C-alpha positions, 0 to 999 in steps of 0.5 A: 182090503184095507181092513183085512191087512191091517188085521193081518198086520196086528194078527202077525205081531201078536203071534210073534209076540207070542211065540216070544212070551212062550219061549221065556215061559218055557226057559224060566222055572225052578228046575235049572234048564238052559235054552240049549237044552230047551231047544233040543227038547223043542226041535226033536218033538217037531212033529214028523221030522223033528226026530231026524233033525241033529242038535248034538245036545244030550239032555237027561230024561228028567229035563224032557219030561219038565219041560213037555209033561209040565211046562209046556201043557201049563204054558198051552193051558194059559194061552188058551184060557187066557185066549177064550176070556179075553174073547167071551170079554170082546162079546159081552162088552158089545153085547151090553155095551158096557165097557166094565163088562166082563165074561163073569158078569151074568153067573158064570164065576158063581155057577162054576164055584159052586159046581167045583165046591161040590165037587170037593165036598162029594170028594169026586176025584175021578174025571172023564177023558182026563178031565178032573170032575172038579172042572167037569162040575165046574163047567155044568155049574157054569152053564146052569147058572147062566141058564136060570139068569137068562130065564129069570131076566126074561120078559116075554120073548124079549130079555132087557140088559138092564134085567140080565146084570140084575139076575145076574148079581142076584144069582150070583149073590144066592150062588155065593151064600150056597158057596160059603155055607158048604165051605164053612160045613166041609173046613178040610176042603177049604184050602183047595176050593179057595186055591181052585177060585184064585185061578191056576194051572198047576194040574194041566196036562195034554189029555184036558188040553185034547178033550177041550182044544176042538170045542174052544177052536169050534166056538171061537171060529163060530163068532165070526160070522157075527161080528158085522151084526155085533158092530151093528148092535153096539149102535143101539137096539133101535139102530139095529133093527132099523139097519135090518138086525134081529136083536133079540135073537143075535144077542142070544145067540152071542150070550150062548157063544161068550158064556161057552167061551167062558165055562170052557176056560174056568173048566181049565184053569178055574176062575181068572179075573180081569183078563176078559175086562182088561185086555178088549180095553188095551187092544181097543186103545192099539186096533180101534173098536171093529170088533172084526179086528178087535175079537182076535186080536184081542184073543191072542193078547189075552194068551200074551197076558195070561201067559205073562202072569202064569210065569210070574205066578210060578216064578216069583216065589220059587219053590212056591207057587201063588195062584195067577189070580192074584196076579191078574188082579194085582194088574187088573183091579188098578185098571179096574179103578181107573175106567171106573173113574174115567167111564163111569160118568158116562155109563151110568148117566 
């Protein structure tokens, strides 16, 4: 009961913070749209009864299009990607019992890079259900890379953590060499590929969100069935086994869930680093280490941080836009160095 009250308190606070962030992100941009006009547009879009509310504010079709078809899809996309990357980060850090683990540790990023690069290389422009071929290929590449890492790390029925990490490094290096070769072979698309690798939401649209929202929510909520066991797993394999947890089976299930979350995030926003690394740490300092609270709290916090980063990315050099991955790296890299200095001795001794 005490835990539920604590969780509810944090969730309500984070939702209020996220609501404020959404409103601020809607208000800023290269187009000058007043707060009254934005409120009028948003009120009209409330399902069922929004059109019956009189706002006494005349808004041009152009401004309405900017809000509903450009800013809002972008805002929702950044919220979803921050949500899944932070959630995946909590799971990976729990599985690996390593505070420096992030959603890209076992090949998601390199696999997605190769998939996206092949799509650019072959000129695959047409996608499916509103999702571009690049996003689809990135998702497929990420899944295949993680499967390859998993198979390489497997020892009989066991998958040692150290093997997973080393296999991730090896496969990642191999795939990156292929990506660089393709970049050199077709320099015309180099700028597009590099821009995609740095992450961003310039291609955000409602069709993509509509298709990916349900898989994201299903995958996210499935994790709640395993959070108690994930808490036990952090005590170590021996202790977890003594307490009745099938560690290999649990680790396999959670790896699949975390990889799906990270891959779905990559399909929407490209490669955006550090959200899955720093968000769980920030929230762990606030809510503690209980994954039943940390997991949903980190997901919401990841949404807030990425939305904040994307708002900076599209406004700091307006009308030009910089990839959001540069902003998250500028925030995340110093924090990563801090973690490495502070935690390194405890992790690797």
